N, C-alpha and C positions, 0 to 999 in steps of 0.2 A: 503493500499499499504506500509506504513511504517513497519508493522509487518511482511510483506512477505519478505521485504528486510533485516531485521533483522534476520529472520530465515535463510537466504541464508548464511549470514555472520556467524552465528553461526555454521552452517554445514561446512562451510569452514574450520573454526577454530578447529572443531572437527576432519575434515579429517588430518590436519597438525598433531594434537596430536595423532591420531592414526597411522600415518606414522612413526612418532618418536618412538613412542611406539613399532612398528613392527620391527624397526631397533634394538631396545634395547633387545627385545625378541630373535631375531636372533643372536644377539652377544652372549648372555648367553646361548642359547641352542647349537648353533653349534661351534662358534669360540673358546669361553673359555673353553668348555669342550675338544675340541680337542687339544688346546694348553697344557692342563693339561696332556693329554695322551702322548704328545711328550717331556715333560720335562724329561730330562735324570738323574737328580740328585734323582729324586724320585726311589726308589728301584722297587716299583709296580706300575707305573704310568699307565698301562693299566687298573688295577682294580680301581684306582682312577677316571677314566673316567666315569665308571659306577655309583660309589658313587656320584660324582660330578654331574651327570645328575639327580640322585634321589633327591638330595638336592635342586637343581633348581627348579625341579616339585613340591616338597614339599613346597617350599617358595612361589612359584606362587600360590599354592591351599590355602596356609594360607593367603596370601594377598587378595584374593579373598573372602574367608570367611570372612575376617575382614571387607571388604568394604561391602559385603551384610549386615553383622550387622549394621554396620553404617547407611546405607541406611535405613534399617527397623527402627532402632531408629530414625532416622530422620523423618519417615513417622509417627511413633507413636507419637511424640511430637507436631508435626504440625497440622496433620489433625485428630487425635483422632480415627485412625483406630484399634488400640489396646488399652486395658486396661491400664490404668495408676493408679498407686498407690500413693496415698498421703504421 
């Protein structure tokens, strides 16, 4: 019974974290790039919108790649799934 209650709380906190992460991703993908495109001080603001979207997407992919490598390294060190060198 205690394990089931603990799992429910963990899922509740994961939902909160995912909600906040969704708001952050929405800001960077929609609001930030649109604001860059509407700044009049930049001579080519419309071109910067595309560049900004590519950089935000590239940063997201890089962050995912780093997280996956970190997860693989944690699995390798804890459970012995991968070969370890001395």
